[in-house]
C-alpha positions in Angstrom: -0.9 34.5 -10.2 -3.4 35.3 -13.0 -7.0 35.6 -11.8 -9.3 34.5 -14.6 -13.0 35.4 -14.9 -15.9 34.0 -17.1 -15.5 37.1 -19.2 -12.1 35.9 -20.4 -11.7 34.1 -23.7 -11.3 30.3 -23.7 -7.5 29.5 -23.8 -8.0 26.7 -26.3 -10.3 27.9 -29.1 -9.7 31.6 -28.2 -13.2 32.4 -29.5 -15.8 31.6 -26.9 -15.9 32.8 -23.3 -14.2 30.6 -20.7 -17.3 30.1 -18.6 -16.6 26.5 -17.5 -15.8 26.0 -13.8 -13.6 23.4 -12.2 -11.9 22.0 -15.3 -9.5 19.2 -14.4 -5.9 20.0 -15.3 -4.8 16.4 -15.1 -7.5 14.0 -16.1 -9.4 12.8 -13.0 -9.3 9.1 -13.9 -5.5 9.2 -13.9 -5.3 10.4 -10.3 -8.3 8.9 -8.7 -6.6 6.0 -7.0 -4.0 8.2 -5.3 -6.6 9.4 -2.8 -7.3 5.8 -1.6 -10.4 3.5 -1.8 -11.4 3.7 1.9 -11.6 6.3 4.6 -11.1 10.1 4.0 -10.1 10.7 0.4 -7.1 13.0 0.6 -3.7 13.8 -0.7 -1.1 16.4 0.0 0.5 19.2 -2.0 4.2 19.7 -1.3 5.8 23.0 -2.3 9.5 23.1 -1.9 9.5 26.9 -2.5 7.6 27.2 0.8 9.4 24.8 3.0 8.0 26.3 6.3 4.3 25.9 5.2 2.4 22.8 6.2 1.5 20.7 3.1 -2.0 21.5 1.8 -4.6 18.7 1.8 -6.6 18.1 -1.4 -9.5 15.7 -2.1 -9.5 15.8 -5.9 -7.0 16.2 -8.7 -6.1 19.8 -9.6 -8.9 21.9 -11.0 -9.2 25.4 -12.4 -12.1 27.6 -13.4 -12.5 29.9 -16.4 -9.8 28.4 -18.6 -12.1 26.7 -21.1 -15.5 27.2 -22.7 -18.1 24.4 -22.4 -17.5 23.1 -25.9 -13.7 22.8 -25.5 -14.2 21.1 -22.1 -16.5 18.6 -23.9 -13.8 18.1 -26.6 -11.2 17.2 -24.0 -13.7 15.0 -22.2 -14.2 13.0 -25.4 -10.5 12.3 -25.5 -10.4 11.4 -21.9 -13.3 9.0 -22.2 -11.8 7.3 -25.2 -8.4 6.8 -23.4 -10.0 5.7 -20.1 -12.2 3.1 -21.8 -9.8 1.8 -24.5 -6.4 2.1 -22.8 -6.1 2.6 -19.0 -8.9 0.0 -18.2 -7.5 -2.5 -20.7 -3.7 -2.4 -20.5 -2.5 -5.3 -18.3 -6.0 -6.6 -18.1 -6.1 -10.3 -19.2 -9.6 -9.9 -20.7 -8.2 -7.5 -23.3 -4.9 -9.3 -24.1 -5.8 -9.4 -27.8 -5.6 -5.6 -27.9 -2.0 -5.5 -26.8 1.2 -7.4 -27.7 3.5 -7.8 -24.7 7.2 -8.1 -25.4 10.6 -7.7 -23.8 13.7 -6.3 -25.6 17.2 -7.7 -25.4 18.0 -5.5 -22.5 15.1 -6.9 -20.4 12.8 -4.0 -20.8 9.1 -5.0 -21.0 6.7 -3.1 -23.2 3.3 -3.3 -24.7 2.3 -2.6 -28.3 -1.2 -1.0 -28.5 -2.6 -2.8 -31.5 -6.2 -1.4 -31.4 -5.6 2.1 -29.9 -6.3 5.0 -32.1 -3.0 6.8 -32.5 -4.5 10.2 -33.3 -6.8 10.3 -30.2 -4.1 9.0 -27.9 -1.6 11.6 -29.1 -4.2 14.4 -28.8 -5.0 13.3 -25.2 -1.3 13.3 -24.2 -0.8 16.7 -25.8 -3.8 18.0 -23.9 -2.2 16.9 -20.6 1.0 18.9 -21.3 -0.9 21.9 -22.7 -3.3 22.1 -19.6 -0.3 21.7 -17.3 1.5 24.5 -19.0 -1.4 27.0 -18.8 -2.4 26.1 -15.3 -1.9 28.3 -12.2 -2.6 25.3 -9.9 -0.1 23.3 -8.0 1.9 21.3 -8.9 1.9 23.0 -12.3 2.6 26.6 -11.2 6.2 26.4 -12.4 5.6 24.1 -15.3 5.9 26.3 -18.4 6.3 25.0 -22.0 7.7 27.8 -24.1 6.2 26.4 -27.2 2.7 25.8 -25.6 0.9 27.6 -28.5 2.2 24.8 -30.8 0.4 22.3 -28.6 -2.7 24.5 -28.6 -2.8 24.8 -32.4 -2.5 21.1 -32.8 -5.3 20.4 -30.3 -7.5 23.0 -31.8 -7.2 21.6 -35.4 -9.2 18.5 -34.3 -11.6 20.3 -31.9 -15.1 18.7 -31.9 -17.6 17.6 -29.3 -18.2 14.3 -31.2 -15.6 11.5 -31.0 -16.3 10.3 -34.5 -15.8 13.8 -35.9 -12.5 14.1 -34.1 -11.4 10.9 -35.7 -12.4 12.1 -39.2 -10.9 15.6 -39.0 -7.7 16.1 -40.8 -5.0 16.3 -38.1 -2.5 19.2 -37.9 0.7 18.5 -39.8 2.7 18.5 -36.5 0.5 16.0 -34.6 2.7 12.9 -35.5 6.0 14.8 -35.4 6.2 15.3 -31.6 8.3 12.8 -29.8 6.3 11.1 -27.0 7.4 8.4 -24.5 4.9 6.8 -22.2 5.8 4.4 -19.3 3.8 3.0 -16.4 4.2 1.0 -13.3 3.5 -2.6 -14.2 2.2 -3.5 -10.7 1.3 -0.5 -8.7 0.2 -2.2 -5.5 -0.1 1.0 -3.5 -1.3 3.9 -5.7 -1.5 6.2 -2.6 2.3 6.2 -2.7 2.3 7.8 -6.1 2.0 11.6 -6.9 1.7 14.2 -9.5 4.9 15.8 -10.8 5.6 18.2 -13.6 9.0 19.3 -14.9 10.4 21.2 -17.8 13.7 19.6 -18.7 16.5 21.1 -20.7 16.6 21.0 -24.5 12.9 21.2 -25.1 12.0 18.1 -23.1 9.1 18.0 -20.8 8.0 15.4 -18.2 4.8 14.6 -16.3 4.3 11.9 -13.7 0.6 11.3 -13.1 0.0 8.5 -10.6 1.4 5.4 -12.2 2.1 6.9 -15.6 5.2 8.8 -16.7 5.0 10.9 -19.9 7.7 12.7 -21.9 7.2 15.0 -24.8 9.5 16.9 -27.1 8.2 19.2 -29.8 11.3 18.7 -32.0 14.0 16.1 -32.5 15.7 15.5 -29.1 18.8 13.5 -28.4 17.8 13.1 -24.8 15.0 10.8 -25.8 17.3 8.6 -27.7 18.1 6.7 -24.5 14.5 5.4 -24.6 15.1 4.1 -28.2 12.2 1.9 -29.2 9.8 3.6 -26.6 10.1 6.9 -28.5 6.7 7.2 -30.4 6.9 9.3 -33.5 4.6 9.0 -36.5 1.3 7.2 -37.0 2.2 3.7 -35.9 1.0 1.6 -33.0 1.9 3.2 -29.7 4.5 1.4 -27.6 4.2 1.7 -23.8 7.1 0.9 -21.4 6.2 -1.3 -18.4 8.4 -0.6 -15.4 8.8 -3.3 -12.6 7.9 -2.3 -9.1 11.5 -2.0 -8.0 12.3 0.5 -10.8 9.1 2.5 -10.1 9.8 2.7 -6.3 13.3 3.9 -7.1 11.9 6.6 -9.4 9.5 7.7 -6.7 12.2 7.8 -4.0 14.6 9.8 -6.2 11.9 12.5 -6.8 11.0 12.6 -3.1 14.6 12.9 -2.1 15.1 15.7 -4.7 12.0 17.6 -3.3 13.3 17.2 0.3 16.7 18.6 -0.7 15.1 21.5 -2.5 13.0 22.2 0.6 16.0 22.1 2.9 18.1 24.3 0.6 15.3 26.9 0.3 14.6 26.8 4.1 18.3 27.6 4.6 18.3 30.5 2.1 15.1 31.9 3.7 16.3 31.5 7.2 13.2 29.5 8.2 12.6 26.1 9.9 11.3 23.5 7.4 7.9 22.0 8.3 8.3 18.5 9.7 11.5 17.6 7.8 
């Protein structure tokens, strides 16, 4: 594990010193509801590589110090604020139906077309999630490595500013709209405390993040694996399309990942010759 100090350079701009403490790796507003609305706010970190260790309790989404300078932190906060106010608080909210067009394809898949969402700001925000996950030493991102992470950094840096209007006006990097991005969310997440954070580097340059009720995919080049998502695959500077997963599908997805983590824990415990904790 790399121990960073305030004397290290900012990992984004690579110019200023990374003096900022407690930068969120996954945006706080995406994970807030996981911890519950009442009683002690807490979640658990499960590490299948240490199956004999009791899960660690956490009371906030993952944070890390000395990875960003204050200006770059402010830049990412601008993106987060825009997305929180104009997307996460409005999608599936009847008061803002005019901002979205809700449809269903021939296969019965529901989706939303984001008519008033700034494509550039939303893409930069999603890219920032993957980039921060890739550089992080915090769980659950310790094994999440994007080999082309500097491509993400360069695209982010091209629009770097502490003013949201300036970000909009800056000429974007040529690759910004070339990355393939798929976003899906649970349509009716009645129990957010049953969700989790999950990061995985797939084969063939395909990367996945699950952050509470959202599931993100990104590929930095043309990827046949994303063809199965067809119309949900966002490329270019058009209105974003968001897949809306029914509760049954979302629960099945969660169970599949939990079963996979359990299997990995049991397999690792057997290899290590230890008794798995409470499995």
